[in-house]
N, C-alpha and C positions, 0 to 999 in steps of 0.2 A: 463426137460419138453419141452424146445424149440426144442431140437433135435428130440424128438419123434413126435411133432407136424409137423416139416418139413418132417419127413419120412412118416407120415400118409397122408399129403398133396401131396407129391410126388407120392405115390402109387395110390392115388385117381385120380391124374391127368393122370397117365399112364392108368388106368382103363377107364377113360373117353375117351382118345385118341383111345384105343383099340375098344371101343364100337362105336365111330364115324367111324373108318375104317370099321368095320363089317356092319353098317348100310349103308355106302356108297357102299360096294360091293353088298349088297342085292338090293339096288336101281338100280345099273347097270344091275343086272340080270333081274329085273322087266322091265326095259327099253328095253332090248333085247327081252323079251317075247312079248311085245306089238309092236315091229317093224313089220310093214306090208310089206311082200314080195309078190309083185304081179307076182307070179310064180305058175304054175300048180303043181309043186312039193312041194309047201308049205304044211306042215301038217294041218294048220288051215283053209285052203281054202275050201269053200263049193261051189261047182258048182251048180248053179240054172238052167242054160240053156246053151246049146251050139248048134250052127247051122252053117253048111257049105253052102257057096254061090252056086248058081246053076251051075256055071262053075267050082266049086270045087277048086278055087284059094285061097279063103280066109275063115276064120272061126271066128265067134264071140262068146264071152262068157259073161254070166251074172253070177256074183259070189259075195260072201261076206265072211267074216272071222268070225270064231268062237273064241270069246274072253273069253272063259271059263265062269266063274261065273258072268262076266259082260254082257253076252248075245252075240248077233251077231252085226257085223258092219253094216254100210250102204251097199247098193248094188252098185257094180262097174260093168261097161261094157267095153269090150275091144275087138278090131278087130285086128287079126294078120294073117299072111300067113297060109295057111293050110299045115303045115309041122310037121311031128311027132317030129323032133328034136327041134323045137321052143317051148319053155315052158315059156318064159318071156312075161308077159302080159303088163308090164309097158309102152312099146313103143306104144302100140295100145290103151292105156287108153282114153275112151271118156270123154271129159270135163264135169264138173259138169253142170247141167242145161239141159242136153240131155240124153236120153236113147234109146237104140236100140230096135226097134220094130220087124223088120223082113227084109228079103231080098226081092227085087223085082224080077220079072221074067227076068229082064235085068241085073242081078247082082249088082244092086244098093243097098246100105244099107239104110234102112229107119230109121231116127232118129226122135224122138218126143221131142219137147221142153217141159220142165216142170220146176216147181219151187220147188226145194228140200226144206224140213223143215230145214235142217241144214245150208243152204247157202241162205241168203236173196236175194242177187243180184250177180249171177255168172258173172264174168268179161269176160269169154271167149265166144265169139260170132261165131257161125258157119253159120249164115244166108246167107252170100255171098260166102261161100266156096263150091265148087263143088266136091272136092276130100279131103279125110282125110286118111292118112296112106296108100295111094296107092289104096284106094277104092272110087268109085264114090258114093256120098251120096245125099240123098233127105231129107230135114228137113221139117217136118210137125208140125203144132200146134194143140193142142186139141180144 
């Protein structure tokens, strides 16, 4: 009787360990699926807007990510050099609390200050900065 109880408990423990390993691997897959890649080649990216500066040196993008059944992500803005080989948007990501409005005729990037619903007090301030990622900027308030 004791021997069969030990065997049943051992098999149950092995099954639980196997189930734990399976759940852990599925959670890792889920984490990979929700990793955000700020790259133009990301299959989940949805471009909302892109615009080239008047001197054609820079380009900005407004985009979000399709999160499947969970809907869409927040909107991101990024400004990078206008070069077909550059696909990474992470380096030109505009900080939270600012959004790109347009280009000025003098090639300045016009940013608007705003208070996003998902961040109550953005820590990054661009008020006194005149350049961002190589582009002259103008910050306006609504």
